[in-house]
N, C-alpha and C positions, 0 to 999 in steps of 0.2 A: 666403236665409233661406226667401223663397216656393215654392221651390222641395220644401224639407225640407218645410214646414208640409205641402204637397198629400201628399207621398209617407208621413209619421207618418199623418194624415188615412185616405187611401188603405189601409194596413195594419190602423187600429184598426178600420176598418170592414167586413174580409172576414169570410167565413164563418169561416174556420179561428181568427180570433179568441176569435169566440162560443163556438167547440166547442172551445177551449182552457179557457174560464173556465165552461164550461157544464160539462166534466169535474171542473174543479175544487168547483164546488158540488155535482157528483154524489156527490164524493171526501167532501166536506164533509158528505153529507145532508141537504143545502139542495134538497129536490129540486124544489120551487115554481120557485127561479130556477134552473134546470140546464135544468125542463121549458121556460123561457120562452127561453133561451138557445139553448137546440135548435132550437125552431122559431124562431127568428130564422135561425139559419144555413140551415135547410132552405127558410125562403121566400128567401132568398139563392140556395140553388142546392138544386132540388127532390133531384139524385141522390147527393149526397153524405149517404154511406154512413154515415161515420165519425158522422153529427150523427141521423142515421138511427137505428142503431145504440142509440148514447147515449139518445136520448128513446124507445127501444123498454127500456133498462134502467132508466131511470127510473119509468116509469109498471110494470117489473117488482116494482121498490121500494116503490112504493105500495101492493102488490097488484093491480092494472088487470091483471092476467092476460088479457083478452081481445083490449084494445089494443094490450099487449105482442107479443104473437104476431103482430097483424094487422098492426106496425113491423117484425117481424124477417120477417115474409112479405114484406114490402113490399123491405126489404134484399133475401131472398134472390132476388128477382125483378130487380133491377141485377145481383145478383152471385152464381149459385145456390150456388157452392163457396165460399165468403165466412167463413171459422172463426168468426167473433166472431158473425156472423149465425146459423151453425148451432147455436154453442153456447148465445147466447139463446133461439132458440126450444127444446132440451135443454130448458134452465132452466124455462121455461113450464109443458115437459109437466111435467117430473120435482117443479114444486110443485105441479100440479094432480093428482098421482098417477099419469100416464100414464108410467110406469117403461119400456115394454117401445118405444114412442113416441122418447123421452127418448135411450133407448142407440143406438137406429138413426139417429139424427141423428148420433152423436156416435161411430160407428163408421165 
């Protein structure tokens, strides 16, 4: 019984759980909760691309384009060919009216 409790505790504290919950909050447009959970996941694993990308999209949806772009750039530093990071950065540029840069990023 104690071992089951420990396993459940470790799983519930994992960064993946934070990312799953954050994605659900983002889906529900609860940007504050999504930000908190993505940040917890990144604190556990600073190279968690899914958490970094999720946090970037959270900022993009909140209209914080510069912060979103910084996070998408961080994501691209970890994986320069990551499609989610490229799409996100393209979205930032598109929303800023930089259609040429946006197009270059997704082609």
